[in-house]
Each structure stands twice: as structure tokens, then as C-alpha cells.
matplotlib code that plots the C-alpha trace (Angstrom):
import matplotlib.pyplot as plt

x = [24.0, 23.8, 20.4, 18.6, 18.2, 14.7, 12.9, 10.3, 9.2, 11.1, 9.6, 10.6, 9.7, 10.4, 9.9, 8.8, 7.7, 4.7, 6.9, 10.5, 13.0, 11.1, 8.3, 10.9, 12.7, 9.2, 8.4, 11.5, 11.7, 7.7, 8.4, 11.1, 8.7, 9.2, 6.1, 6.2, 5.2, 4.8, 5.1, 4.2, 3.0, 1.9, 2.9, 4.4, 7.9, 8.6, 7.1, 3.6, 0.2, -0.6, -2.4, -2.9, -2.8, 0.7, 1.2, -2.0, -1.4, 2.0, 0.4, -2.2, 0.6, 2.2, -1.0, -1.9, 1.6, 0.9, 2.7, 1.7, 1.9, 0.2, 0.4, 1.4, 0.7, 2.8, 5.6, 8.9, 9.9, 8.4, 9.2, 5.8, 4.7, 7.9, 7.3, 3.8, 5.6, 7.9, 4.7, 2.5, 5.2, 5.1, 1.2, 0.7, 3.3, 4.9, 8.3, 10.6, 13.9, 14.6, 14.5, 15.2, 15.3, 14.2, 11.6, 12.8, 11.9, 13.7, 13.8, 17.0, 18.0, 21.3, 22.6, 21.8, 18.5, 17.6, 14.8, 15.5, 12.3, 14.2, 16.9, 14.7, 12.5, 15.1, 16.9, 13.4, 12.7, 15.8, 18.4, 15.9, 13.5, 16.2, 17.3, 13.7, 12.8, 16.1, 15.7, 12.3, 13.2, 16.4, 15.3, 12.8, 16.1, 18.1, 15.5, 15.2, 19.2, 18.9, 18.4, 19.3, 19.2, 19.6, 19.7, 19.4, 22.3, 23.0, 26.0, 25.2, 26.2, 29.0, 30.5, 28.6, 26.1, 25.4, 22.2, 21.8, 23.7, 20.3, 20.1, 23.9, 24.3, 21.3, 22.6, 26.0, 24.8, 23.0, 26.2, 27.9, 24.8, 25.2, 28.7, 27.7, 24.9, 26.9, 29.0, 26.0, 24.4, 27.3, 27.1, 23.2, 23.6, 22.4, 23.9, 23.8, 24.5, 24.3, 22.8, 23.9, 21.4, 21.6, 18.3, 15.5, 12.7, 10.3, 13.3, 16.4, 13.7, 14.0, 17.8, 18.4, 17.3, 14.6, 16.8, 18.9, 16.0, 15.0, 18.1, 18.0, 15.4, 14.9, 14.6, 18.2, 19.4, 17.1, 19.4, 22.0, 19.6, 17.8, 21.0, 22.2, 19.2, 19.5, 21.0, 23.5, 25.1, 27.6, 29.0, 28.5, 29.2, 29.6, 28.2, 27.1, 26.7, 24.3, 22.7, 22.1, 23.8, 27.0, 27.5, 30.5, 31.3, 32.6, 34.3, 36.1, 40.0, 42.7, 45.9, 49.1, 49.9, 53.1, 54.0, 55.7, 57.3, 56.7, 53.1, 53.7, 56.7, 54.2, 54.0, 51.9, 55.2, 55.9, 52.6, 53.4, 56.7, 54.7, 51.7, 52.1, 52.8, 50.0, 47.3, 48.4, 45.9, 48.5, 48.4, 45.5, 43.6, 39.9, 39.1, 36.7, 36.1, 36.8, 38.8, 41.1, 41.7, 42.7, 44.8, 46.5, 46.9, 48.8, 50.8, 53.9, 53.7, 55.4, 52.3]
y = [10.9, 13.1, 14.8, 12.7, 14.0, 15.6, 17.2, 18.9, 21.7, 19.8, 18.7, 15.5, 14.3, 10.6, 8.8, 5.5, 5.4, 2.8, 0.0, -1.4, 1.0, 4.1, 3.1, 2.6, 6.0, 7.6, 5.9, 6.7, 10.3, 10.9, 9.3, 12.2, 15.0, 15.3, 15.8, 13.4, 13.5, 9.8, 9.5, 6.3, 5.5, 2.0, 0.3, -3.1, -4.0, -3.7, -0.2, -1.4, 0.3, 2.5, 2.1, 4.5, 1.8, 1.8, 5.7, 5.9, 3.1, 4.2, 7.9, 5.9, 4.1, 7.6, 9.3, 6.2, 6.7, 10.7, 11.9, 13.9, 12.6, 13.2, 10.8, 11.4, 9.1, 10.7, 9.3, 10.6, 9.7, 12.5, 16.0, 17.4, 14.6, 15.0, 18.8, 17.6, 15.4, 18.5, 20.7, 18.4, 19.6, 23.2, 23.2, 21.0, 22.5, 25.5, 23.9, 21.3, 20.7, 17.0, 14.9, 11.2, 9.8, 6.5, 5.2, 2.2, -0.6, -3.8, -5.1, -7.4, -9.1, -10.2, -7.5, -9.7, -10.6, -7.0, -4.9, -1.2, -0.6, -2.5, 0.2, 3.2, 2.6, 2.1, 5.0, 7.1, 6.0, 5.9, 8.4, 10.7, 10.7, 11.4, 14.4, 15.6, 15.6, 17.2, 19.8, 20.5, 20.5, 22.7, 26.5, 25.8, 24.7, 27.4, 30.0, 28.9, 28.4, 24.9, 21.4, 17.9, 15.4, 11.6, 9.6, 5.8, 3.8, 0.2, -2.3, -3.1, 0.5, 1.0, -2.7, -4.2, -7.2, -9.7, -9.1, -5.6, -3.3, -1.2, -0.8, -0.7, 2.2, 4.6, 3.7, 4.7, 7.6, 8.7, 8.5, 10.9, 13.1, 13.9, 14.4, 17.6, 18.5, 18.8, 21.5, 23.7, 23.2, 24.0, 27.9, 27.2, 24.7, 22.0, 18.7, 15.7, 12.4, 8.8, 5.9, 2.3, 0.1, -3.7, -4.5, -7.2, -5.6, -6.8, -5.7, -7.7, -10.6, -11.6, -12.0, -13.0, -16.3, -15.9, -16.4, -13.7, -11.4, -12.0, -10.7, -7.5, -5.8, -2.2, -0.8, -1.5, 1.0, 3.5, 5.0, 6.2, 7.5, 9.5, 10.6, 11.8, 14.3, 15.4, 19.0, 16.8, 15.3, 17.9, 15.5, 16.3, 14.2, 11.0, 7.5, 5.2, 1.5, -0.1, -3.3, -5.8, -3.6, -3.0, 1.0, 2.4, 4.9, 3.8, 6.1, 6.7, 7.0, 7.1, 5.7, 8.0, 6.9, 7.7, 10.8, 11.1, 14.4, 14.7, 13.4, 13.3, 11.0, 8.1, 5.0, 2.0, 0.2, 2.5, 2.0, -1.5, -1.2, 0.9, -1.0, -2.3, 1.3, 2.6, 0.3, 0.3, 1.6, 2.1, 5.4, 6.3, 9.9, 11.1, 14.1, 16.6, 17.7, 16.8, 20.2, 19.0, 15.7, 17.5, 19.9, 17.2, 15.4, 18.6, 19.3, 17.8, 19.9, 23.6, 25.7]
z = [52.2, 49.1, 48.5, 46.0, 42.7, 41.9, 38.8, 40.2, 37.7, 35.0, 31.6, 30.1, 26.6, 26.0, 22.7, 22.5, 26.0, 25.9, 26.9, 27.7, 28.1, 27.8, 29.9, 32.9, 32.3, 32.4, 35.7, 37.3, 36.0, 37.1, 40.6, 41.1, 40.2, 36.3, 34.1, 31.6, 27.9, 27.1, 23.6, 21.4, 18.4, 19.6, 16.4, 15.8, 16.5, 12.8, 12.6, 11.2, 12.6, 16.0, 19.0, 21.6, 24.3, 25.4, 25.7, 27.7, 30.0, 31.2, 31.8, 33.9, 35.8, 36.5, 37.7, 40.0, 41.5, 41.7, 39.2, 36.2, 32.5, 29.5, 26.0, 22.4, 19.9, 17.2, 14.9, 15.4, 11.8, 10.1, 11.0, 11.0, 13.5, 15.5, 16.1, 17.3, 20.1, 21.4, 20.9, 23.3, 26.0, 25.5, 25.1, 28.2, 30.6, 29.0, 28.5, 27.8, 29.8, 29.0, 25.8, 25.8, 22.0, 22.5, 20.0, 17.9, 15.7, 14.2, 10.8, 11.1, 8.0, 6.3, 3.8, 1.0, 1.9, 3.2, 1.1, 0.6, 2.8, 5.8, 5.1, 4.7, 7.5, 10.1, 9.3, 9.0, 12.8, 14.6, 12.6, 11.3, 14.5, 16.6, 14.6, 14.0, 17.9, 18.8, 16.1, 17.4, 21.1, 20.8, 20.2, 23.4, 25.4, 23.8, 24.7, 28.1, 28.6, 29.8, 28.2, 28.5, 25.5, 25.7, 22.7, 22.4, 20.5, 20.7, 21.0, 17.6, 16.2, 18.4, 18.0, 15.0, 15.2, 12.4, 10.5, 11.8, 9.1, 9.1, 12.8, 13.4, 10.9, 12.3, 16.2, 15.5, 13.4, 16.5, 18.5, 15.9, 15.9, 19.7, 19.7, 17.3, 19.1, 22.2, 20.4, 19.5, 22.7, 24.8, 25.1, 25.9, 28.6, 26.5, 27.1, 24.8, 25.7, 24.2, 25.9, 24.8, 26.8, 27.0, 27.9, 27.6, 25.8, 22.9, 20.6, 21.9, 22.9, 19.0, 19.5, 23.1, 25.1, 27.4, 30.6, 29.4, 28.5, 32.1, 33.9, 31.5, 32.8, 31.4, 34.9, 35.4, 32.6, 34.0, 37.0, 34.6, 32.0, 34.6, 36.2, 32.6, 32.2, 35.8, 36.6, 38.4, 35.5, 33.8, 31.2, 27.9, 24.5, 26.1, 25.4, 28.4, 28.6, 31.0, 31.9, 34.5, 37.1, 34.8, 34.0, 32.3, 29.4, 25.8, 23.7, 20.2, 20.8, 18.2, 18.7, 18.7, 15.2, 12.8, 11.3, 8.1, 7.6, 3.7, 3.3, -0.8, -0.5, 1.6, -0.3, 0.4, 1.2, 4.0, 5.4, 5.4, 7.3, 10.1, 9.8, 13.8, 14.9, 12.9, 14.2, 17.8, 20.4, 23.3, 24.6, 22.4, 23.0, 23.1, 21.0, 22.0, 18.6, 14.6, 14.8, 17.8, 15.9, 13.0, 14.9, 15.9, 12.7, 11.2, 14.5, 13.1, 9.9, 9.3, 8.9]

ax = plt.figure().add_subplot(projection="3d")
ax.plot(x, y, z, "-o")
ax.set_aspect("equal")
plt.show()
């Protein structure tokens, strides 16, 4: 049997850890030796208000089980407060090894009915919040020569969902952000991955039947989240999918496409004639960076 994956002497910051997925991640990490900063503003599902109770309750659970944890109640959506979240780890434990960007809210509406504030607040919490916390943690990880970052996306971002243009855009943005963080962190042993969870939480309870929510416990997602932030995981820039005992990887791929020798001579009619070949995905390739993709696009030209 393989050695148990442990996190002794490792420090993890988990945003939005007062309930749902964040709580499940925090409890599992703490049970394996990690010291955990449990961040949660304690606001409502749509991002209003604040309450210290959720974060403190999870800390109490961790301590009751023999683990170490400290609460933090700052918002991820502002640069100043996001820095305080990371500072809690540094001030309390002297380091940060792991960051799980998990905090989130919902403001679901069709595009026609969506107010600008619904767009702006979702972007602030999900997209900006992930950036702020990652930016605040990155210098400490770089100095230590070690870091594991896992950011939470959604099937609504990767595949789309009715009434979630704001949420989907933010969540796909997070996946793209981590692909760039992967490149910037590589030489410092900072790995960055993305999690697409399918879980029954207070957010998904609004769009899923109760019996489905019961089958999608957050605890069923946490094993891959915890593995992804461990020393054992050497993958970076990947998108992991998990829920109800199902684990997989999603990826952006590009079909083989069609090359025209003279780009200046291509017409819309040429595109129409080759449309089936242009859009097919048989033989699709996954690229490690935009540079690699651009190189392929230019490979047929004489430079």
C-alpha cells in the first residue's frame, strides 16, 4: 500500500471554507496534518452581509478532531482584504504552502434580466477574488520555492449554463488564469490547477433537485482537491472534474484544422468549402501555452 499523503508542517489557506466544498477541503486537509486558515466572510448566498460564525465553527471542528486552524473573516473581493487573508497564514504560522480559491456567490438571471451589479459582484468575488488571493500568496511561495494553488471553476464556465452568463464567464476566466499562473510559477515549484466540482452546496441547491443534491456531497470532491495540492501531485495547468465518485480531466483542445498556403488569398467561400475539415476534432491536440499554439498556426509558412 502506498504511503498516506500527509501535510505535516504545511499551511493551507482555503477561501469560502465556512461551509460546502471549502469546509470539506479544510477538514480533510487538517485531518492529514495541515494547519488551515479557514476564510469565510459569512455572507449570504448572493454576497450580502457577513457573519463570523461559519469560519469559527469549522475551526472548532478541526480543533475538536485534534487539528490546527485559525479563522479569517475578510472578503476576497478587494485587494486590501485579500492580502489580509494571506497575512493571517504568515502571521500565525509563518508560511503559506497551499491556496485553495473556493469562495463564491451566485446571482443567477437571464442576460436580459441581469442587472449590472449582478455581473460586477460575481466578477469581483470569483474572478478578482481568485486573482487577489493568488497574487498575495505568490511572493511567499516563490521565496519558499514551493506552492500549490487550486482554483475553483464550474461546468457553467467550461460548458455553459442558462441564466449564468456572469458566473460562467468568471469561472472560465479562472481556468484561463490558472493556465498562465502555471507558466509563471513553474520555475519556482509553484503548481496551479483548476477544479470543476459537481457538488451539492447551498449554491447548487438552487438549481438542482434535493435528491440530486444529496447524492453530490462536497466530501466526494475533496479527495482530488487534496491530492492536487499535495507534494505527490506534479501536474500543473490541468482542469480536474469531480463529483459523486466520478473523477476526470477536462481540457481545451484544438482540431488539426486546415492550412492555406496563401493567407491573403483565402475567401469566405474557401472557408465554406473546407468547413467540415476546419471544425472536426478528430486528432485534436492540447497545447501547453499560447506560444505553442501560435507556433503550430505558423508552422506551414516560410518564415
